[in-house]
C-alpha positions, 0 to 999 in steps of 0.5 A, spaced: 634 432 866 639 435 861 640 441 866 641 436 872 646 433 867 649 439 865 650 442 872 652 435 875 658 434 869 660 442 871 661 441 878 665 434 877 669 437 872 671 443 877 672 439 883 676 434 879 681 440 876 681 444 883 682 438 888 683 430 885 688 432 878 693 436 882 692 430 888 694 425 883 699 429 880 702 430 887 702 423 888 705 420 882 699 417 879 697 421 873 696 415 869 689 414 873 687 421 871 681 417 867 679 413 873 680 419 878 675 423 874 670 417 875 672 417 882 671 424 883 663 423 880 662 418 886 666 423 891 661 429 889 654 425 889 657 423 897 658 430 898 651 432 896 647 426 900 652 428 906 649 435 905 641 433 904 642 429 910 645 434 915 641 440 913 634 436 911 634 430 914 637 431 921 632 437 923 626 432 921 630 427 927 630 433 932 623 435 931 620 428 931 624 423 934 622 416 935 626 415 941 632 420 945 639 418 943 643 416 949 648 411 946 652 417 942 658 413 941 654 408 937 652 413 933 659 415 932 661 409 929 655 409 924 658 416 922 664 413 920 661 407 916 657 413 913 663 417 911 667 411 909 662 408 903 659 415 901 665 419 900 668 413 896 673 410 900 670 403 900 669 404 892 677 406 892 678 399 895 674 395 890 677 399 885 684 396 887 681 389 888 675 387 886 674 391 880 679 389 875 677 381 876 670 384 873 673 387 868 677 381 866 672 377 866 667 381 862 672 382 857 674 375 856 666 374 855 666 379 850 672 376 846 668 370 847 661 373 843 658 375 849 653 380 846 652 387 849 645 387 851 641 393 854 634 392 858 631 398 855 632 396 848 625 392 850 621 398 850 622 401 844 623 409 844 626 409 851 633 410 850 630 416 847 627 418 854 632 418 859 628 419 865 624 413 863 630 409 862 632 411 869 626 409 872 626 402 868 632 400 871 631 403 878 625 398 879 629 392 876 635 394 881 630 394 887 627 388 885 634 385 885 636 389 892 629 386 895 631 379 894 639 380 896 636 383 902 631 376 903 638 372 902 642 376 908 636 374 913 635 367 910 642 364 909 644 363 916 652 364 914 650 371 910 645 373 916 652 372 920 654 378 916 648 382 915 647 381 923 652 387 924 647 392 921 641 390 925 645 390 932 644 398 932 639 399 937 639 406 936 637 407 929 639 414 926 640 417 919 647 414 919 645 407 920 644 405 913 652 403 911 653 400 918 654 393 915 660 388 914 665 389 909 664 382 907 657 383 906 658 390 902 663 386 898 658 380 896 652 385 895 656 390 891 659 384 886 652 382 885 650 388 883 656 390 879 654 383 875 647 384 874 648 391 871 653 388 866 649 383 864 643 388 863 647 394 859 646 399 865 650 406 863 655 408 868 651 415 869 645 411 870 648 407 875 651 412 879 644 415 879 640 409 881 646 408 887 645 416 890 637 415 889 637 408 893 642 411 898 639 418 900 632 414 900 635 409 905 639 414 910 631 417 910 628 410 913 633 409 917 632 415 921 630 417 928 624 419 925 616 418 927 614 419 920 609 415 916 607 416 908 599 415 910 595 409 908 596 410 900 604 413 901 606 407 905 604 402 899 608 407 894 615 408 897 618 405 903 618 410 909 621 410 916 616 407 920 615 401 915 623 400 915 624 401 922 618 395 923 624 391 919 629 393 924 624 391 930 627 386 935 623 379 934 619 381 929 622 384 922 627 379 921 627 374 926 620 372 928 619 366 931 614 360 929 608 360 932 607 368 932 602 371 927 608 375 924 610 371 918 616 367 920 622 369 916 622 376 917 618 382 914 619 389 910 625 387 906 624 392 900 629 398 899 625 403 896 619 400 894 614 396 898 611 393 892 615 387 892 613 386 900 606 386 898 607 381 892 611 376 896 607 376 902 612 379 907 609 386 908 607 389 915 604 396 915 603 396 923 603 403 925 607 402 931 614 404 933 618 399 937 625 397 940 630 395 934 636 390 935 637 383 935 634 378 940 640 374 942 643 382 945 637 382 950 635 375 951 641 371 955 642 364 952 642 357 956 649 360 959 646 367 961 650 370 956 648 376 951 651 376 944 657 381 944 657 385 936 663 389 938 663 397 940 668 400 934 668 400 927 674 394 927 671 390 933 665 390 930 668 387 923 672 382 926 667 379 931 663 379 924 668 374 921 668 370 928 661 369 927 662 367 920 667 361 923 663 359 928 667 363 934 663 368 936 
């Protein structure tokens, strides 16, 4: 564990001194050097993720695809979403907008006497075992992600934003970050709030986000792979998550069908929560993905348009939220 930390710190320092620091000086933003160093960590994590995706997951997609990719334009838009998120551009936007509000809020709460709480202190000795502490927080945040995901599907106004993620009918390893920015803002705000409340260290937060994002890239992949009867119940597989994206089954099952009303397979990393709360579907099938209203015309004979380009998709999400689309 320490060897990995040392390697990452050395790489972060080198990237910061070679690229980020000179750029900040050139832009007259030397007062942001400390924040720039933290941002370099996120940039490095993103670059590592992209390397793993291109060198490992992409070849697997070519070897064992679920379907032929015919809509290359849609995939290119997903690549743009991935670059915006994995290279830290979305986090930079949060840094200048939302993060100062959170810092002010928790600073005020500390002044009022809110204690500094650390979840791993509940288990004596955990703080001395970095791997155990990391796994503890990973499980806690995966449970949180499960309920956030359930909320994205159960609350009508939230689904109007989250639907953009499900509108991709050509799922690939790039599809994970295809989200409405307001949806991402709400989810990240909940995650940050909980992280502050339970005392998650910044380094652990980066590690948990990195592990989660890379796993999500894998299980969104156009990949005909499952982990076997036991493995499927230990970690979310591409087959398990594709079931969640299946039209009319994974997230919008009709009443009266044998599939649970309200959807299935909401787990982000661990299928345990779906098993515990009765939302797991382990059928070994690979069906078309998307949303019912993309393929079934309404009473006027129209199907819903979720947009083709990045900004069109974002704008149409706002219109859906306002009841205008």
